[in-house]
gemmi code that builds the backbone of each chain (N, CA, C; Angstrom):
import gemmi

chains = {
    "A": [
        ("UNK", (-12.458, -8.436, -26.381), (-12.554, -9.599, -25.903), (-13.943, -9.584, -24.781)),
        ("UNK", (-14.189, -11.072, -24.553), (-15.356, -11.123, -23.695), (-14.860, -11.612, -22.303)),
        ("UNK", (-15.106, -10.745, -21.209), (-14.698, -11.280, -19.992), (-15.650, -11.931, -19.145)),
        ("UNK", (-15.310, -13.264, -18.456), (-16.167, -13.921, -17.528), (-16.637, -12.873, -16.593)),
        ("UNK", (-17.863, -12.812, -16.379), (-18.521, -11.818, -15.586), (-17.956, -12.088, -14.045)),
        ("UNK", (-17.728, -13.366, -13.682), (-17.160, -13.609, -12.322), (-15.751, -12.929, -12.144)),
        ("UNK", (-15.064, -13.037, -13.180), (-13.622, -12.393, -12.997), (-13.790, -10.881, -13.177)),
        ("UNK", (-14.598, -10.346, -14.177), (-14.891, -8.988, -14.119), (-15.448, -8.416, -12.566)),
        ("UNK", (-16.235, -9.132, -12.072), (-16.605, -8.656, -10.826), (-15.558, -8.809, -9.692)),
        ("UNK", (-14.600, -9.748, -9.746), (-13.453, -9.884, -8.944), (-12.512, -8.739, -8.942)),
        ("UNK", (-12.249, -8.370, -10.248), (-11.481, -7.275, -10.656), (-11.944, -6.000, -10.176)),
        ("UNK", (-13.337, -5.733, -10.445), (-13.795, -4.405, -9.840), (-13.775, -4.469, -8.269)),
        ("UNK", (-14.100, -5.533, -7.803), (-14.012, -5.743, -6.231), (-12.746, -5.271, -5.455)),
        ("UNK", (-11.438, -5.633, -6.542), (-10.207, -5.361, -5.923), (-9.668, -3.814, -6.200)),
        ("UNK", (-10.426, -3.096, -7.080), (-9.977, -1.812, -7.338), (-9.812, -0.865, -6.176)),
        ("UNK", (-10.720, -0.913, -5.390), (-10.697, 0.025, -4.209), (-9.269, -0.136, -3.396)),
        ("UNK", (-8.963, -1.427, -3.313), (-7.967, -1.519, -2.113), (-6.411, -1.574, -3.277)),
        ("UNK", (-6.621, -1.812, -4.421), (-5.459, -1.662, -5.390), (-5.096, -0.054, -5.408)),
        ("UNK", (-6.133, 0.834, -5.500), (-6.020, 2.260, -5.424), (-5.152, 2.666, -4.161)),
        ("UNK", (-5.662, 2.246, -2.957), (-5.124, 2.519, -1.638), (-3.590, 2.107, -1.663)),
        ("UNK", (-3.427, 0.825, -2.243), (-2.007, 0.287, -2.337), (-1.204, 1.286, -3.228)),
        ("UNK", (-1.628, 1.562, -4.268), (-0.854, 2.602, -5.252), (-0.553, 3.896, -4.787)),
        ("UNK", (-1.724, 4.463, -4.108), (-1.386, 5.712, -3.540), (-0.434, 5.647, -2.404)),
        ("UNK", (-0.351, 4.749, -1.599), (0.568, 4.451, -0.446), (1.882, 4.236, -1.051)),
        ("UNK", (1.967, 3.507, -2.078), (3.372, 3.347, -2.846), (3.843, 4.597, -3.545)),
        ("UNK", (3.014, 5.360, -4.167), (3.628, 6.526, -5.032), (3.408, 7.691, -4.273)),
        ("UNK", (2.599, 7.906, -3.518), (2.462, 9.227, -2.869), (1.771, 10.034, -3.637)),
        ("UNK", (0.970, 9.774, -4.764), (0.445, 10.749, -5.467), (-0.789, 10.005, -6.158)),
        ("UNK", (-1.938, 10.663, -6.226), (-3.077, 10.260, -6.427), (-3.296, 9.934, -7.811)),
        ("UNK", (-2.742, 10.977, -8.616), (-2.860, 10.977, -10.295), (-2.089, 9.616, -10.763)),
        ("UNK", (-0.558, 9.636, -10.137), (0.245, 8.646, -10.531), (-0.525, 7.294, -10.153)),
        ("UNK", (-1.139, 7.183, -9.101), (-1.652, 5.936, -8.427), (-2.757, 5.388, -9.544)),
        ("UNK", (-3.542, 6.314, -9.827), (-4.727, 5.964, -10.772), (-4.237, 5.505, -12.021)),
        ("UNK", (-3.115, 6.150, -12.697), (-2.598, 5.668, -13.900), (-2.012, 4.168, -13.668)),
        ("UNK", (-1.435, 3.972, -12.408), (-0.884, 2.661, -12.085), (-2.015, 1.600, -12.035)),
        ("UNK", (-3.141, 1.882, -11.520), (-4.254, 1.067, -11.332), (-4.898, 0.760, -12.885)),
        ("UNK", (-4.892, 1.784, -13.638), (-5.282, 1.577, -15.042), (-4.421, 0.700, -15.724)),
        ("UNK", (-3.112, 1.025, -15.811), (-2.242, 0.267, -16.314), (-2.237, -1.303, -15.851)),
        ("UNK", (-2.546, -1.488, -14.473), (-2.710, -2.836, -14.003), (-3.810, -3.428, -14.421)),
        ("UNK", (-4.975, -2.718, -14.644), (-6.142, -3.552, -15.334), (-5.993, -3.821, -16.551)),
        ("UNK", (-5.301, -3.022, -17.451), (-5.005, -3.389, -18.774), (-4.192, -4.515, -19.003)),
        ("UNK", (-3.368, -4.615, -18.133), (-2.247, -5.799, -18.187), (-3.116, -6.968, -17.646)),
        ("UNK", (-3.832, -6.937, -16.792), (-4.536, -8.055, -16.132), (-5.487, -8.692, -17.329)),
        ("UNK", (-6.345, -7.625, -17.934), (-7.208, -8.230, -18.997), (-6.358, -8.775, -20.217)),
        ("UNK", (-5.328, -8.115, -20.431), (-4.402, -8.756, -21.611), (-3.910, -10.251, -21.277)),
        ("UNK", (-3.768, -10.372, -20.157), (-3.166, -11.714, -19.659), (-4.197, -12.641, -18.712)),
        ("UNK", (-5.508, -12.184, -18.914), (-6.398, -12.936, -17.939), (-6.226, -14.420, -18.073)),
        ("UNK", (-5.998, -14.912, -19.321), (-5.972, -16.371, -19.447), (-4.877, -17.070, -18.554)),
        ("UNK", (-3.955, -16.414, -18.046), (-2.916, -16.754, -17.416), (-3.219, -16.822, -15.787)),
        ("UNK", (-4.520, -16.144, -15.499), (-4.944, -16.211, -14.197), (-5.614, -17.571, -13.933)),
        ("UNK", (-5.280, -18.193, -12.739), (-6.094, -19.409, -12.450), (-7.126, -19.244, -11.603)),
        ("UNK", (-8.406, -19.708, -12.240), (-9.675, -19.470, -11.459), (-9.566, -20.143, -10.136)),
        ("UNK", (-10.132, -19.656, -9.176), (-10.115, -20.167, -7.845), (-8.974, -19.654, -7.070)),
        ("UNK", (-7.993, -19.033, -7.556), (-6.832, -18.529, -6.834), (-7.100, -17.096, -6.373)),
        ("UNK", (-6.338, -16.381, -5.739), (-6.572, -15.043, -5.257), (-6.437, -13.923, -6.182)),
        ("UNK", (-7.601, -13.512, -6.849), (-7.474, -12.503, -7.797), (-6.893, -11.325, -7.379)),
        ("UNK", (-7.185, -10.832, -6.020), (-6.640, -9.508, -5.441), (-5.170, -9.736, -5.346)),
        ("UNK", (-4.706, -10.813, -5.059), (-3.128, -10.989, -4.786), (-2.489, -10.927, -6.229)),
        ("UNK", (-3.067, -11.603, -7.268), (-2.691, -11.380, -8.723), (-2.521, -10.196, -9.084)),
        ("UNK", (-3.662, -9.201, -8.823), (-3.592, -7.964, -9.230), (-2.609, -7.005, -8.532)),
        ("UNK", (-2.439, -7.392, -7.050), (-1.401, -6.415, -6.587), (-0.096, -6.860, -6.972)),
        ("UNK", (0.211, -8.172, -7.331), (1.477, -8.447, -8.056), (1.843, -7.756, -9.179)),
        ("UNK", (0.809, -7.683, -10.217), (1.018, -6.748, -11.334), (1.286, -5.381, -11.105)),
        ("UNK", (0.513, -4.879, -10.186), (0.619, -3.270, -9.858), (2.003, -3.059, -9.190)),
        ("UNK", (2.360, -4.112, -8.369), (3.631, -3.883, -7.596), (4.859, -3.783, -8.638)),
        ("UNK", (4.763, -4.884, -9.494), (5.689, -5.016, -10.577), (5.732, -3.864, -11.452)),
        ("UNK", (4.719, -3.203, -11.960), (4.704, -2.084, -12.718), (5.409, -0.905, -11.936)),
        ("UNK", (4.977, -0.802, -10.705), (5.594, 0.379, -9.803), (7.100, 0.126, -9.644)),
        ("UNK", (7.556, -1.065, -9.437), (8.940, -1.226, -9.347), (9.702, -0.955, -10.576)),
        ("UNK", (9.055, -1.399, -11.798), (10.023, -1.109, -13.003), (10.021, 0.343, -13.258)),
        ("UNK", (8.793, 1.119, -13.001), (8.710, 2.489, -13.299), (9.815, 3.234, -12.486)),
        ("UNK", (9.874, 2.783, -10.862), (10.872, 3.292, -9.893), (12.234, 3.046, -10.320)),
        ("UNK", (12.475, 1.952, -10.796), (13.905, 1.593, -11.370), (14.301, 2.573, -12.511)),
        ("UNK", (13.200, 2.679, -13.356), (13.535, 3.716, -14.584), (13.879, 4.936, -14.008)),
        ("UNK", (12.999, 5.511, -13.117), (13.159, 6.854, -12.439), (14.599, 6.815, -11.824)),
        ("UNK", (14.899, 5.775, -11.142), (16.124, 5.800, -10.424), (17.415, 5.987, -11.475)),
        ("UNK", (17.274, 5.390, -12.564), (18.454, 5.717, -13.498), (18.611, 7.254, -13.787)),
        ("UNK", (17.352, 7.758, -14.001), (17.386, 9.147, -14.365), (17.763, 10.036, -13.163)),
        ("UNK", (17.090, 9.767, -12.072), (17.586, 10.643, -10.853), (18.287, 9.758, -10.034)),
        ("UNK", (19.552, 10.190, -9.593), (20.137, 9.084, -8.826), (19.465, 8.977, -7.389)),
        ("UNK", (19.240, 10.058, -6.723), (18.600, 10.155, -5.385), (17.118, 9.862, -5.456)),
        ("UNK", (16.564, 8.928, -5.893), (15.253, 8.670, -6.080), (14.347, 8.808, -4.961)),
        ("UNK", (14.920, 8.064, -3.714), (13.999, 8.309, -2.603), (13.896, 9.691, -2.136)),
        ("UNK", (15.087, 10.545, -2.028), (15.218, 11.640, -1.772), (14.310, 12.888, -2.342)),
        ("UNK", (14.383, 12.628, -3.624), (13.644, 13.600, -4.486), (11.992, 13.323, -4.329)),
        ("UNK", (11.763, 12.202, -4.101), (10.603, 11.745, -3.835), (9.820, 12.366, -2.669)),
        ("UNK", (10.659, 12.302, -1.490), (10.346, 13.049, -0.254), (10.290, 14.601, -0.390)),
        ("UNK", (11.386, 15.062, -1.301), (11.445, 16.581, -1.496), (10.120, 17.129, -2.102)),
        ("UNK", (9.771, 16.080, -3.138), (8.661, 16.678, -3.938), (7.238, 16.685, -3.007)),
        ("UNK", (7.303, 15.697, -2.079), (5.973, 15.834, -1.164), (6.127, 16.967, -0.193)),
        ("UNK", (7.288, 17.289, 0.010), (7.512, 18.297, 0.962), (6.928, 19.720, 0.381)),
        ("UNK", (7.401, 19.978, -1.024), (6.888, 21.061, -1.587), (5.483, 21.149, -2.209)),
        ("UNK", (4.853, 19.902, -2.147), (3.629, 19.771, -2.859), (2.706, 18.916, -1.844)),
        ("UNK", (2.539, 19.207, -0.614), (1.816, 18.394, 0.383), (0.465, 18.000, -0.165)),
        ("UNK", (-0.067, 18.767, -0.996), (-1.512, 18.553, -1.306), (-1.699, 16.959, -2.228)),
        ("UNK", (-0.564, 16.770, -2.791), (-0.370, 15.473, -3.275), (-0.706, 14.306, -2.314)),
        ("UNK", (-0.724, 14.631, -0.924), (-0.702, 13.608, 0.012), (-2.275, 13.261, 0.470)),
        ("UNK", (-3.183, 14.201, -0.188), (-4.561, 13.727, 0.177), (-4.883, 14.314, 1.386)),
        ("UNK", (-5.824, 13.883, 2.336), (-6.500, 14.401, 3.195), (-5.460, 14.873, 4.424)),
        ("UNK", (-5.772, 16.058, 4.797), (-4.956, 16.755, 5.662), (-4.347, 15.720, 7.007)),
        ("UNK", (-5.402, 15.072, 7.560), (-5.206, 14.248, 8.731), (-4.214, 13.145, 8.658)),
        ("UNK", (-3.953, 12.808, 7.221), (-3.066, 11.649, 6.976), (-1.627, 12.273, 6.200)),
        ("UNK", (-1.514, 13.504, 6.095), (-0.496, 14.048, 5.381), (0.963, 13.667, 6.150)),
        ("UNK", (1.023, 13.920, 7.598), (2.219, 13.626, 8.361), (2.516, 12.115, 8.098)),
        ("UNK", (1.551, 11.466, 8.232), (1.817, 10.035, 8.257), (2.214, 9.731, 6.705)),
        ("UNK", (1.693, 10.199, 5.687), (2.290, 9.863, 4.501), (3.568, 10.094, 4.264)),
        ("UNK", (3.812, 11.405, 4.836), (5.138, 11.902, 4.588), (6.265, 11.051, 5.311)),
        ("UNK", (5.783, 10.511, 6.480), (6.931, 9.686, 7.095), (7.043, 8.214, 6.222)),
        ("UNK", (5.742, 7.869, 5.758), (5.805, 6.793, 4.805), (6.701, 6.979, 3.595)),
        ("UNK", (6.703, 8.027, 3.094), (7.484, 8.223, 1.835), (8.930, 8.328, 2.164)),
        ("UNK", (9.333, 8.305, 3.482), (10.697, 8.387, 3.776), (11.224, 6.992, 3.801)),
        ("UNK", (10.496, 5.752, 3.709), (10.804, 4.527, 3.951), (11.466, 4.007, 2.558)),
        ("UNK", (12.379, 3.178, 2.557), (12.782, 2.437, 1.281), (11.571, 1.839, 0.702)),
        ("UNK", (11.515, 1.773, -0.637), (10.249, 1.215, -1.364), (10.032, -0.182, -0.929)),
        ("UNK", (10.837, -1.049, -0.620), (10.738, -2.291, -0.222), (10.102, -2.513, 1.173)),
        ("UNK", (10.588, -1.673, 2.025), (9.932, -1.803, 3.395), (8.496, -1.113, 3.403)),
        ("UNK", (8.318, 0.079, 2.560), (6.894, 0.560, 2.579), (5.883, -0.393, 1.941)),
        ("UNK", (6.301, -1.151, 0.746), (5.370, -2.086, 0.170), (5.137, -3.287, 1.086)),
        ("UNK", (6.081, -3.707, 1.983), (5.821, -4.858, 2.745), (5.067, -4.385, 4.024)),
        ("UNK", (5.168, -3.320, 4.532), (4.359, -2.781, 5.685), (2.981, -2.504, 5.216)),
        ("UNK", (2.628, -1.973, 4.110), (1.415, -1.712, 3.579), (0.573, -3.127, 3.284)),
        ("UNK", (1.214, -3.911, 2.734), (0.829, -5.234, 2.259), (0.277, -5.904, 3.480)),
        ("UNK", (1.011, -6.036, 4.626), (0.807, -6.834, 5.685), (0.022, -6.005, 6.785)),
        ("UNK", (0.332, -4.820, 6.818), (-0.389, -4.005, 7.781), (-1.578, -3.189, 7.539)),
        ("UNK", (-1.894, -3.044, 6.252), (-3.192, -2.350, 5.764), (-3.921, -3.254, 4.826)),
        ("UNK", (-3.301, -3.973, 3.813), (-4.073, -4.745, 2.758), (-4.547, -5.895, 3.405)),
        ("UNK", (-4.167, -6.427, 4.466), (-4.659, -7.659, 5.016), (-4.013, -8.794, 4.553)),
        ("UNK", (-3.066, -8.918, 3.743), (-2.376, -10.213, 3.225), (-1.659, -10.627, 4.590)),
        ("UNK", (-1.450, -12.142, 4.280), (-0.582, -12.759, 5.293), (0.953, -12.553, 5.072)),
        ("UNK", (1.857, -12.752, 5.848), (3.278, -12.674, 5.404), (3.409, -13.470, 3.994)),
        ("UNK", (3.038, -14.767, 4.218), (3.043, -15.610, 2.900), (2.763, -15.043, 1.541)),
        ("UNK", (1.456, -14.510, 1.668), (0.881, -13.749, 0.412), (1.777, -12.399, 0.072)),
        ("UNK", (2.263, -11.696, 1.083), (2.973, -10.672, 0.878), (4.260, -10.915, 0.184)),
        ("UNK", (4.821, -12.249, 0.694), (6.331, -12.687, 0.124), (6.003, -13.016, -1.370)),
        ("UNK", (4.830, -13.677, -1.669), (4.482, -14.106, -3.139), (4.374, -12.783, -3.960)),
        ("UNK", (3.761, -11.840, -3.510), (3.569, -10.594, -4.142), (4.865, -9.958, -4.483)),
        ("UNK", (5.809, -9.762, -3.489), (7.083, -9.171, -3.607), (7.962, -10.159, -4.219)),
        ("UNK", (7.936, -11.456, -4.491), (8.854, -12.243, -5.029), (9.956, -12.368, -4.177)),
        ("UNK", (9.779, -12.680, -2.873), (10.914, -12.799, -1.785), (10.580, -13.943, -0.833)),
        ("UNK", (11.439, -14.122, 0.093), (11.123, -15.084, 1.139), (10.131, -14.407, 2.393)),
        ("UNK", (9.599, -15.329, 2.958), (8.761, -14.961, 4.046), (9.449, -14.132, 5.216)),
        ("UNK", (10.800, -14.661, 5.313), (11.438, -14.018, 6.589), (11.862, -12.752, 6.038)),
        ("UNK", (12.084, -12.467, 4.596), (12.575, -11.066, 4.368), (11.480, -10.098, 4.536)),
        ("UNK", (10.157, -10.503, 4.262), (8.895, -9.848, 4.443), (8.969, -9.415, 5.893)),
        ("UNK", (9.012, -10.394, 6.749), (8.986, -10.057, 8.274), (9.965, -9.040, 8.630)),
        ("UNK", (11.203, -9.068, 8.186), (12.243, -8.175, 8.753), (11.996, -6.903, 7.924)),
        ("UNK", (11.444, -6.922, 6.795), (11.190, -5.467, 6.192), (10.170, -4.860, 6.937)),
        ("UNK", (9.011, -5.401, 7.294), (7.971, -4.993, 7.986), (8.335, -4.509, 9.358)),
        ("UNK", (9.211, -5.056, 10.157), (9.756, -4.797, 11.470), (10.578, -3.521, 11.313)),
        ("UNK", (11.589, -3.529, 10.199), (12.567, -2.328, 10.048), (11.327, -1.163, 9.855)),
        ("UNK", (10.420, -1.528, 8.804), (9.495, -0.269, 8.595), (8.926, 0.338, 9.829)),
        ("UNK", (8.422, -0.543, 10.687), (7.653, -0.124, 11.922), (8.732, 0.567, 12.662)),
        ("UNK", (9.941, 0.213, 12.911), (10.897, 0.677, 13.801), (11.214, 2.343, 13.356)),
        ("UNK", (11.336, 2.313, 11.959), (11.742, 3.480, 11.350), (10.691, 4.592, 11.402)),
        ("UNK", (9.444, 4.020, 11.169), (8.163, 5.016, 11.361), (8.016, 5.465, 12.641)),
        ("UNK", (8.256, 4.643, 13.709), (8.101, 5.061, 14.973), (9.116, 6.205, 15.572)),
        ("UNK", (10.316, 6.234, 14.740), (11.266, 7.139, 14.968), (11.095, 8.465, 14.387)),
        ("UNK", (10.594, 8.178, 13.055), (10.249, 9.440, 12.204), (9.088, 10.228, 12.773)),
        ("UNK", (7.922, 9.465, 13.327), (6.937, 10.249, 13.863), (7.059, 10.666, 15.181)),
        ("UNK", (7.804, 9.985, 15.866), (7.977, 10.459, 17.178), (8.991, 11.760, 17.394)),
        ("UNK", (10.160, 11.608, 16.563), (11.111, 12.449, 16.685), (10.711, 14.092, 15.813)),
        ("UNK", (10.236, 13.638, 14.571), (10.008, 14.877, 13.711), (9.241, 15.761, 14.095)),
        ("UNK", (7.858, 15.344, 14.390), (6.990, 16.347, 14.648), (5.829, 15.825, 15.446)),
        ("UNK", (6.026, 15.602, 16.792), (5.188, 14.637, 17.442), (3.881, 15.385, 17.831)),
        ("UNK", (3.949, 16.682, 17.704), (2.652, 17.605, 17.842), (1.652, 17.407, 16.852)),
        ("UNK", (2.139, 17.175, 15.817), (1.052, 16.907, 14.580), (0.816, 15.709, 14.231)),
        ("UNK", (1.283, 14.563, 15.269), (0.967, 13.103, 14.895), (-0.080, 12.751, 16.019)),
        ("UNK", (-1.230, 12.059, 15.381), (-1.985, 11.331, 16.321), (-3.395, 12.196, 16.561)),
        ("UNK", (-4.518, 11.538, 16.795), (-5.772, 12.409, 16.846), (-5.927, 13.086, 18.206)),
        ("UNK", (-5.299, 12.558, 19.277), (-5.371, 13.355, 20.586), (-4.268, 13.355, 21.392)),
        ("UNK", (-4.362, 13.958, 22.384), (-3.325, 14.258, 23.340), (-2.445, 13.083, 24.016)),
        ("UNK", (-3.392, 12.168, 24.351), (-2.783, 10.879, 24.816), (-1.982, 10.263, 23.805)),
        ("UNK", (-2.245, 10.306, 22.522), (-1.258, 9.749, 21.492), (-0.127, 10.590, 21.636)),
        ("UNK", (-0.089, 11.932, 21.468), (1.087, 12.679, 21.619), (1.962, 12.432, 22.761)),
        ("UNK", (1.323, 12.348, 23.898), (1.993, 12.021, 25.103), (2.974, 10.858, 25.010)),
        ("UNK", (2.301, 9.680, 24.415), (2.925, 8.488, 24.301), (4.006, 8.485, 23.479)),
        ("UNK", (3.768, 9.108, 22.259), (4.843, 9.435, 21.209), (6.127, 10.137, 21.710)),
        ("UNK", (5.730, 11.086, 22.492), (6.869, 11.974, 23.097), (7.653, 11.369, 24.270)),
        ("UNK", (7.001, 10.177, 24.753), (7.787, 9.346, 25.648), (7.768, 9.931, 27.078)),
        ("UNK", (6.502, 10.544, 27.574), (6.257, 11.051, 28.856), (4.897, 10.834, 29.244)),
        ("UNK", (4.549, 10.949, 30.462), (3.163, 10.759, 30.799), (2.531, 12.006, 30.784)),
        ("UNK", (1.340, 12.075, 30.222), (0.508, 13.528, 30.019), (1.331, 14.582, 30.214)),
    ],
    "B": [
        ("UNK", (-12.865, -7.624, -1.441), (-11.671, -8.595, -1.649), (-11.916, -9.830, -0.549)),
        ("UNK", (-11.072, -10.828, -0.860), (-11.302, -11.946, -0.231), (-10.089, -12.600, 0.829)),
        ("UNK", (-9.304, -11.299, 1.084), (-8.032, -11.834, 1.954), (-8.041, -10.939, 3.151)),
        ("UNK", (-9.163, -10.748, 3.625), (-8.970, -9.667, 4.868), (-8.488, -10.102, 6.068)),
        ("UNK", (-7.908, -11.413, 6.037), (-7.496, -11.991, 7.233), (-6.126, -11.431, 7.698)),
        ("UNK", (-6.151, -11.344, 8.950), (-4.834, -10.609, 9.470), (-3.820, -11.796, 9.679)),
        ("UNK", (-2.460, -11.363, 9.790), (-1.595, -12.522, 10.020), (-1.954, -13.109, 11.474)),
        ("UNK", (-1.412, -14.460, 11.414), (-1.441, -14.945, 12.759), (-0.746, -14.207, 13.796)),
        ("UNK", (-1.208, -14.356, 15.171), (-0.436, -13.701, 16.267), (1.051, -14.233, 16.475)),
        ("UNK", (1.078, -15.369, 16.267), (2.331, -16.137, 16.399), (3.544, -15.276, 15.595)),
        ("UNK", (3.007, -14.622, 14.562), (4.044, -13.812, 13.764), (4.676, -12.923, 14.677)),
        ("UNK", (4.062, -12.337, 15.729), (4.616, -11.299, 16.724), (5.895, -11.687, 17.294)),
        ("UNK", (6.096, -13.106, 17.278), (7.675, -13.444, 17.797), (8.676, -13.030, 17.159)),
        ("UNK", (8.246, -12.533, 15.624), (9.373, -12.096, 15.070), (9.717, -10.617, 15.336)),
        ("UNK", (9.106, -10.012, 16.249), (9.477, -9.016, 16.644), (10.895, -8.802, 17.377)),
        ("UNK", (11.635, -7.844, 17.132), (13.014, -7.789, 17.707), (12.843, -7.517, 19.374)),
        ("UNK", (13.943, -7.923, 19.994), (13.974, -7.804, 21.322), (13.796, -6.210, 21.839)),
        ("UNK", (14.465, -5.389, 20.821), (14.281, -4.032, 21.253), (12.987, -3.676, 21.163)),
        ("UNK", (11.997, -4.072, 20.224), (10.814, -3.700, 20.188), (9.925, -4.256, 21.451)),
        ("UNK", (10.374, -5.330, 21.864), (9.446, -5.920, 23.158), (10.046, -5.247, 24.514)),
        ("UNK", (11.111, -4.561, 24.254), (11.504, -4.047, 25.606), (10.569, -3.204, 26.281)),
        ("UNK", (9.753, -2.444, 25.890), (8.992, -1.586, 26.696), (7.593, -1.567, 25.982)),
        ("UNK", (6.579, -1.468, 27.049), (5.134, -1.285, 26.649), (5.069, 0.066, 25.892)),
        ("UNK", (5.818, 1.126, 25.922), (5.645, 2.366, 25.252), (5.852, 2.055, 23.786)),
        ("UNK", (6.854, 1.400, 23.473), (7.081, 0.807, 22.070), (5.834, 0.255, 21.557)),
        ("UNK", (5.316, -0.685, 22.337), (3.968, -1.494, 21.745), (2.937, -0.487, 21.440)),
        ("UNK", (2.721, 0.577, 22.495), (1.729, 1.572, 22.379), (1.933, 2.347, 20.947)),
        ("UNK", (3.108, 2.758, 20.738), (3.582, 3.388, 19.521), (3.208, 2.703, 18.216)),
        ("UNK", (3.618, 1.210, 18.373), (3.287, 0.432, 17.255), (1.855, 0.356, 16.952)),
        ("UNK", (1.087, 0.333, 17.870), (-0.326, 0.030, 17.930), (-0.951, 1.365, 17.173)),
        ("UNK", (-0.456, 2.590, 17.592), (-0.898, 3.671, 16.922), (-0.476, 3.792, 15.574)),
        ("UNK", (0.614, 3.293, 15.109), (1.230, 3.178, 13.736), (0.207, 2.437, 12.863)),
        ("UNK", (-0.132, 1.256, 13.446), (-0.887, 0.208, 12.883), (-2.369, 0.926, 12.593)),
        ("UNK", (-2.993, 1.580, 13.739), (-4.313, 2.160, 13.388), (-4.194, 3.266, 12.367)),
        ("UNK", (-3.201, 4.028, 12.464), (-2.970, 5.161, 11.478), (-2.820, 4.780, 10.017)),
        ("UNK", (-2.094, 3.669, 9.829), (-1.784, 3.147, 8.646), (-3.203, 2.469, 7.990)),
        ("UNK", (-3.985, 1.842, 8.840), (-5.221, 1.311, 8.262), (-6.037, 2.514, 8.058)),
        ("UNK", (-6.205, 3.400, 8.893), (-7.129, 4.629, 8.728), (-6.654, 5.159, 7.420)),
        ("UNK", (-5.510, 5.314, 7.108), (-5.088, 6.143, 5.826), (-5.605, 5.295, 4.579)),
        ("UNK", (-5.259, 4.010, 4.884), (-5.546, 3.119, 3.740), (-7.160, 3.119, 3.486)),
        ("UNK", (-7.818, 2.766, 4.621), (-9.158, 2.432, 4.459), (-9.919, 3.797, 4.007)),
        ("UNK", (-9.447, 5.086, 4.060), (-10.008, 6.334, 3.755), (-10.130, 6.281, 2.201)),
        ("UNK", (-8.968, 5.579, 1.500), (-9.283, 5.436, -0.029), (-10.016, 4.457, -0.267)),
        ("UNK", (-9.973, 3.023, 0.381), (-10.872, 2.135, 0.089), (-12.208, 2.646, 0.011)),
        ("UNK", (-12.649, 3.242, 1.072), (-14.035, 3.712, 1.066), (-14.579, 4.624, -0.027)),
        ("UNK", (-13.544, 4.993, -0.880), (-14.073, 5.821, -1.958), (-14.631, 4.950, -3.068)),
        ("UNK", (-14.304, 3.731, -2.952), (-15.051, 2.714, -3.872), (-14.462, 2.719, -5.175)),
        ("UNK", (-15.053, 2.425, -6.325), (-14.522, 2.236, -7.482), (-14.875, 3.622, -8.290)),
        ("UNK", (-13.893, 4.364, -8.637), (-14.128, 5.440, -9.525), (-14.790, 5.333, -10.842)),
        ("UNK", (-15.430, 6.015, -11.343), (-16.063, 5.890, -12.522), (-15.147, 5.410, -13.933)),
        ("UNK", (-13.975, 6.060, -13.756), (-12.890, 5.942, -14.737), (-12.870, 4.464, -14.943)),
        ("UNK", (-12.641, 3.719, -13.738), (-12.314, 2.277, -13.894), (-13.347, 1.343, -14.361)),
        ("UNK", (-14.660, 1.751, -13.719), (-15.921, 1.010, -14.160), (-15.998, 1.067, -15.698)),
        ("UNK", (-15.863, 2.321, -16.130), (-15.984, 2.702, -17.639), (-15.078, 1.836, -18.355)),
        ("UNK", (-13.907, 1.928, -17.916), (-12.820, 1.157, -18.631), (-13.025, -0.366, -18.957)),
        ("UNK", (-13.471, -0.945, -17.722), (-13.870, -2.339, -17.709), (-15.022, -2.645, -18.803)),
        ("UNK", (-15.971, -1.697, -18.687), (-17.034, -1.772, -19.693), (-16.721, -1.682, -21.104)),
        ("UNK", (-15.786, -0.760, -21.233), (-15.401, -0.713, -22.704), (-14.562, -1.617, -23.214)),
        ("UNK", (-13.639, -2.308, -22.419), (-12.774, -3.323, -22.822), (-13.591, -4.723, -22.992)),
        ("UNK", (-14.675, -4.859, -22.100), (-15.476, -5.997, -22.090), (-16.350, -6.188, -23.161)),
        ("UNK", (-15.858, -6.281, -24.359), (-16.872, -6.442, -25.482), (-16.234, -7.369, -26.371)),
        ("UNK", (-17.001, -8.016, -27.371), (-16.372, -8.725, -28.350), (-15.363, -8.194, -29.283)),
        ("UNK", (-14.422, -8.720, -29.448), (-13.107, -8.070, -30.252), (-13.481, -7.432, -31.431)),
        ("UNK", (-14.453, -7.857, -32.178), (-14.657, -7.267, -33.518), (-15.583, -6.292, -33.550)),
        ("UNK", (-16.370, -5.839, -32.297), (-17.333, -5.025, -32.199), (-16.839, -3.709, -32.635)),
        ("UNK", (-17.578, -2.912, -33.411), (-17.410, -1.498, -33.832), (-16.353, -1.626, -35.010)),
        ("UNK", (-15.797, -2.638, -35.390), (-14.900, -2.644, -36.508), (-15.657, -2.764, -37.943)),
        ("UNK", (-16.744, -3.413, -38.022), (-17.391, -3.495, -39.285), (-18.273, -2.313, -39.701)),
    ],
}
model = gemmi.Model(1)
for chain_id, residues in chains.items():
    chain = gemmi.Chain(chain_id)
    for i, (resn, *xyz) in enumerate(residues, 1):
        res = gemmi.Residue()
        res.name, res.seqid = resn, gemmi.SeqId(i, " ")
        for name, pos in zip(("N", "CA", "C"), xyz):
            atom = gemmi.Atom()
            atom.name, atom.element = name, gemmi.Element(name[0])
            atom.pos, atom.b_iso = gemmi.Position(*pos), 0.0
            res.add_atom(atom)
        chain.add_residue(res)
    model.add_chain(chain)
structure = gemmi.Structure()
structure.add_model(model)
structure.setup_entities()
C-alpha cells in the first residue's frame, strides 16, 4: 500500500504517546510494544476509514484501547481473577514496571479496575478532554468523570496507606501523604 | 500529537464533596497528577523506537513491490 505522507507523519507522531498509554494499561513494556505494533497494523489496514482532518491520535488510541480490552476479556475467561493475577505478577516481577522511581506508582495503578485506569490516564496524562476520552472508551462523558474521580480517590488511598515512605520525591510529599505536618 | 489541551477547570466541579473537604486531599491529588504525568512523559520522551519506524517504512510500499 502507499500511505499519504501526511498520515504517515501523524501516525509516527502519535507513537510515543501510544506507547506510554499501552505501558500504563498493561504494566509491561514488551506487551505494550506488541499492542502498539498491532494498533499500527490495524490502522494501516483500515486507513481508508480514517477521516482526514479529525484527530489521528484519538483514532489510534481507540484502536489500541479496543485491542487491549478484547485481549483482557480473553484473559479474563482463562483466569478468573484477572486483576488480582496482574497485580501479583507485578509484585513478583517488579522489573516489568520500568524505572525504579515509578514502580510504586505503577504498582498502585495496576490495582485499579481497567476502566478506571484507562480513564485516568487518558484525561490525566494523555491530555484528552473528558469528551474525547468518552469517545475513545465508547461511554458517556459523565461515566468518564466518575471513573476518573474514583481512580483518583483509590490511588490516594493506595499510595497513602500502603507504603508512604516510598512514594514521592521528597520529605514534604511524604509528610502530606501521611497526613501530618513535617 | 495535537491534543495536548487540558480539560477545562470547570470540570473540577465534578469532584465529590469528600474530595473537596480538605486541602490535604487536594495536595495529594496534585501529587498524584504530577506523578502520573511524570511516569507517562518518561515513556513519551523515548520517542519512536526503531522497530516502529521500520514497520511503517516496510508497510508503506506499493502493494506489488517485491512480488515480481
